[in-house]
C-alpha positions in Angstrom: -25.3 163.9 -37.6 -26.2 165.5 -34.4 -29.0 163.7 -32.6 -31.5 165.3 -30.3 -31.3 165.0 -26.5 -34.4 162.9 -26.6 -32.5 160.2 -28.4 -30.0 159.9 -25.6 -32.7 160.1 -23.0 -34.5 157.1 -24.7 -31.5 154.8 -24.4 -31.8 152.2 -21.7 -28.8 152.7 -19.5 -26.4 151.1 -17.1 -24.5 153.1 -14.5 -21.7 151.1 -12.7 -20.1 154.1 -11.0 -22.4 156.5 -9.1 -21.7 157.7 -5.6 -24.7 158.2 -3.3 -22.9 161.1 -1.5 -22.5 162.9 -4.9 -26.2 162.4 -5.9 -28.1 164.6 -3.4 -30.7 167.0 -4.7 -30.1 170.7 -3.8 -33.7 171.1 -2.8 -33.4 168.2 -0.3 -30.2 169.8 1.2 -32.1 173.0 1.8 -35.0 171.2 3.4 -32.8 169.1 5.6 -30.7 172.1 6.6 -33.7 174.1 7.7 -35.2 171.1 9.6 -32.0 170.5 11.5 -31.0 174.1 12.1 -27.8 174.0 10.1 -27.7 177.7 9.4 -27.4 177.4 5.7 -26.4 180.2 3.3 -28.8 181.1 0.5 -29.4 178.8 -2.4 -26.8 180.1 -4.7 -24.1 180.1 -2.0 -25.0 176.5 -1.0 -24.8 175.5 -4.7 -21.2 176.8 -4.8 -20.4 174.6 -1.8 -21.8 171.4 -3.1 -21.7 171.6 -6.9 -19.0 172.3 -9.5 -19.6 175.5 -11.5 -17.8 177.2 -14.4 -15.1 179.6 -13.3 -13.9 177.7 -10.3 -10.7 175.6 -10.1 -11.0 172.2 -11.7 -8.7 170.3 -9.3 -9.1 167.2 -7.2 -8.8 169.3 -4.0 -11.8 171.5 -5.1 -13.8 168.4 -6.2 -13.3 166.6 -2.9 -14.1 169.8 -0.9 -17.8 169.4 -2.0 -18.0 166.2 0.0 -16.9 168.0 3.2 -20.0 170.2 3.1 -22.3 167.3 2.1 -21.2 165.3 5.1 -23.0 167.8 7.3 -26.5 166.7 6.1 -26.8 163.1 7.2 -28.6 163.9 10.4 -31.1 161.0 10.8 -32.0 157.6 9.5 -34.9 159.2 7.6 -32.5 161.6 5.8 -30.2 158.7 4.8 -33.1 156.6 3.5 -34.5 159.7 1.7 -31.4 160.6 -0.2 -30.9 156.9 -1.1 -34.4 156.8 -2.5 -34.0 160.1 -4.4 -30.7 159.0 -6.0 -32.4 155.9 -7.3 -35.5 157.8 -8.4 -33.3 160.3 -10.4 -31.5 157.4 -12.1 -34.8 155.8 -13.0 -36.1 159.1 -14.4 -33.0 159.1 -16.7 -33.9 155.7 -18.0 -31.2 153.8 -16.1 -32.2 150.2 -16.1 -29.4 148.9 -13.8 -27.6 151.0 -11.2 -24.7 150.1 -8.9 -24.9 152.8 -6.2 -21.8 153.0 -4.0 -21.9 154.6 -0.6 -19.4 155.4 2.1 -20.8 154.3 5.5 -18.2 156.3 7.4 -19.2 159.5 5.6 -22.9 158.9 6.2 -22.5 158.2 9.9 -20.0 160.8 10.9 -22.1 163.9 11.6 -24.2 162.1 14.3 -21.9 159.2 15.2 -24.3 156.6 13.8 -23.1 153.0 14.0 -21.9 151.8 10.7 -24.1 148.7 10.7 -27.2 150.8 11.1 -26.1 153.2 8.4 -25.7 150.3 6.0 -29.1 148.9 6.9 -30.8 152.3 6.3 -29.2 152.5 2.8 -30.3 149.0 2.1 -33.9 149.7 3.2 -34.0 152.9 1.1 -32.6 151.2 -1.9 -35.0 148.3 -1.7 -38.0 150.6 -1.4 -36.9 152.9 -4.3 -36.0 150.0 -6.6 -39.5 148.5 -6.1 -41.2 151.9 -6.5 -39.4 153.0 -9.6 -38.8 149.7 -11.3 -35.0 149.8 -11.4 -32.6 147.1 -10.5 -30.1 148.5 -7.9 -27.1 146.9 -6.4 -25.1 148.5 -3.6 -21.3 148.8 -3.2 -19.8 149.8 0.1 -16.9 152.2 -0.3 -13.9 153.0 2.0 -11.4 155.7 1.6 -7.6 155.5 1.1 -7.0 158.4 3.5 -8.8 156.6 6.4 -7.7 153.7 8.6 -7.5 150.2 7.2 -9.1 149.1 10.5 -12.2 151.1 9.5 -12.1 149.5 6.1 -11.9 146.1 7.6 -15.0 146.8 9.7 -16.9 148.1 6.7 -15.9 145.0 4.6 -17.0 142.6 7.3 -20.4 144.4 7.7 -20.8 144.4 3.9 -20.1 140.7 3.6 -22.7 140.0 6.3 -25.2 141.8 4.0 -24.5 140.0 0.7 -28.0 138.6 0.8 -29.6 142.1 1.3 -28.3 143.9 -1.8 -24.7 144.7 -1.1 -22.6 143.1 -3.8 -19.1 144.7 -3.7 -16.4 146.8 -2.0 -14.8 149.9 -3.4 -11.6 151.8 -2.5 -12.0 155.5 -3.1 -10.7 158.8 -1.7 -7.5 160.8 -2.2 -5.4 158.7 -4.6 -2.9 161.5 -5.2 -1.6 161.3 -1.6 -2.5 157.9 -0.3 -1.5 154.4 -1.5 -4.0 151.5 -1.7 -1.4 149.0 -0.6 -2.2 149.3 3.2 -5.6 147.8 2.3 -4.3 144.6 0.7 -5.4 142.4 3.6 -8.9 144.0 3.7 -9.6 143.4 0.1 -8.2 139.8 0.1 -10.6 138.9 2.9 -13.4 140.8 1.1 -12.9 138.7 -2.0 -12.8 135.5 0.0 -16.1 136.5 1.7 -17.8 136.8 -1.7 -17.7 140.6 -2.3 -16.9 141.8 -5.8 -14.0 144.4 -6.0 -13.8 147.8 -7.7 -10.9 150.2 -7.1 -10.5 153.9 -7.8 -7.1 154.0 -9.6 -5.4 155.9 -12.3 -7.6 158.9 -11.7 -5.5 161.3 -9.6 -2.6 158.8 -9.4 -0.3 157.3 -12.0 -0.7 154.2 -14.1 1.1 152.0 -11.6 -1.9 152.4 -9.3 -4.0 150.6 -12.0 -1.5 147.8 -12.0 -1.6 147.5 -8.2 -5.3 147.5 -8.3 -5.4 144.6 -10.8 -2.5 142.5 -9.6 -2.5 143.1 -5.9 -5.9 144.3 -4.7 -7.8 142.0 -7.0 -9.9 144.6 -8.8 -12.4 143.3 -11.3 -13.2 146.8 -12.3 -11.2 150.1 -12.2 -12.9 153.3 -11.1 -11.9 155.9 -13.7 -8.5 154.5 -14.7 -7.9 157.0 -17.5 -4.2 157.5 -16.7 -3.6 153.9 -17.6 -2.5 155.1 -21.0 0.6 156.8 -19.4 2.3 153.3 -19.3 2.1 151.0 -22.3 2.9 148.0 -20.1 0.0 148.7 -17.8 -2.3 149.3 -20.8 -1.3 145.9 -22.2 -1.9 144.2 -18.8 -5.4 145.8 -18.5 -6.2 144.8 -22.1 -5.0 141.2 -21.5 -7.0 140.9 -18.3 -10.0 142.7 -20.0 -10.3 144.8 -16.8 -13.3 146.9 -16.9 -12.9 150.7 -16.6 -15.6 152.8 -15.1 -15.0 156.0 -17.0 -16.7 159.2 -15.9 -16.0 161.9 -18.5 -17.3 165.1 -17.0 -16.0 164.2 -13.6 -12.5 163.7 -15.0 -12.6 167.2 -16.5 -14.0 168.9 -13.4 -11.6 167.2 -11.1 -8.6 168.1 -13.1 -7.7 164.7 -14.5 -7.9 166.0 -18.1 -7.3 169.7 -19.1 -10.2 169.8 -21.7 -13.1 167.6 -22.5 -12.0 167.4 -26.1 -8.8 165.5 -25.2 -10.4 163.0 -22.9 -8.7 159.7 -23.4 -11.8 157.5 -23.7 -11.6 157.3 -27.5 -8.0 156.2 -27.3 -8.7 153.7 -24.6 -11.3 152.1 -26.8 -9.1 152.1 -29.9 -6.4 150.3 -27.9 -8.9 147.6 -26.9 -9.6 148.5 -23.3 -13.0 147.6 -21.9 -14.2 151.1 -20.9 -17.8 151.9 -19.8 -19.5 155.3 -19.4 -20.8 156.4 -16.0 -21.7 159.5 -14.0 -19.6 159.4 -10.8 -21.4 162.3 -8.9 -24.3 163.6 -10.9 -25.4 166.2 -8.5 -21.9 167.6 -7.9 -21.2 167.7 -11.6 -24.8 168.8 -12.5 -25.2 166.0 -15.1 -27.2 162.9 -16.0 -26.1 159.7 -17.7 -28.0 160.9 -20.8 -25.8 164.0 -20.7 -22.7 161.8 -20.7 -23.9 159.6 -23.5 -24.6 162.7 -25.6 -21.2 164.1 -24.7 -19.2 161.1 -25.9 -21.1 161.0 -29.2 -21.4 164.7 -30.0 -18.1 165.9 -28.6 -15.8 162.9 -28.6 -17.1 161.5 -31.9 -18.2 158.1 -30.6 -20.6 156.4 -33.0 -24.0 155.4 -31.7 -23.1 151.8 -32.5 -20.1 152.1 -30.3 -22.2 153.7 -27.6 -24.6 150.7 -27.7 -21.6 148.4 -27.3 -20.4 150.3 -24.3 -23.9 150.1 -22.7 -23.9 146.3 -23.2 -20.3 146.1 -22.0 -21.4 147.8 -18.8 -24.2 145.2 -18.4 -21.8 142.4 -19.0 -19.5 143.9 -16.2 -22.3 144.2 -13.7 -21.8 142.6 -10.3 -24.8 140.3 -10.9 -25.3 136.5 -11.1 -24.8 135.2 -14.6 -28.5 134.5 -15.2 -29.5 138.0 -14.1 -26.7 139.5 -16.2 -27.8 137.7 -19.3 -31.4 138.8 -18.8 -30.2 142.4 -18.4 -28.2 142.3 -21.6 -31.2 140.8 -23.5 -33.6 143.4 -22.2 -31.2 146.2 -23.1 -30.8 144.9 -26.7 -34.6 144.5 -27.1 -35.3 148.1 -25.9 -32.4 149.9 -27.5 -33.6 152.6 -30.0 -32.5 152.3 -33.6 -30.0 154.7 -35.1 
């Protein structure tokens, strides 16, 4: 039975994998561009530069190219605080009850050469204000890129650890997995874990299943960003199932970035049937032109997930949150109480 969009909108949600830099409103980009004299093209041309549309190449190169344009817009502390607040406001409007918003300090600071520490504080301030205004619990994850220097990653990790009491909870490794290994970052992530940061690693998205194994066994990942190629190796699948590693699956993103050839063959159902702990997330809602409600509808109406299984995935995401146990239990309880019947 096909359910209306309003049903999926009404579900209280958890998003563990959402990038700030992929969550910018097109209208905001236009306003910032005009205010800072960036010489922008018209709206439709700008949309093509920062969002994925039908008819263009669904490859990781094309997907990552959107971020190159987006990096031009972080021109002031006010802009960085604004886009942080808007990303959280948009999540709240989609009935997201708990959000883990990851951000890349290097990307946000590059256009104007802002110090990384100040960039992180601007994001923290924006997130705190928006969380209070919109009534949504938000945690922050600092992200570093595989294709950049481990020295930069070490600096970001240190600054993130210094801000554990201000809303940053974890460290993420992202970027071009197809061409760059995560192994040069082993020392950075070991020190981050020892400092109290929680660890999530992009792996098994544009790279093979062995990257998932490396993320779990060497980088200390508690959660795997995407990870859908884990199924290519039964031994790695068995390892992830045994460890109950959490997969932050982003269905539309996996299609648009060329990980899967068609939405209908997305491996999420098989991951679940094999006992993997997969959750459902957005990745980059503005780039993909989606919401988490859209993704919930997609997995039920197109991938034949039952609404009971969807509820289990929402609760699994809450259980995997980088929160203290008492807060996590309260989140699970509130989601169960509010979850719509059906």
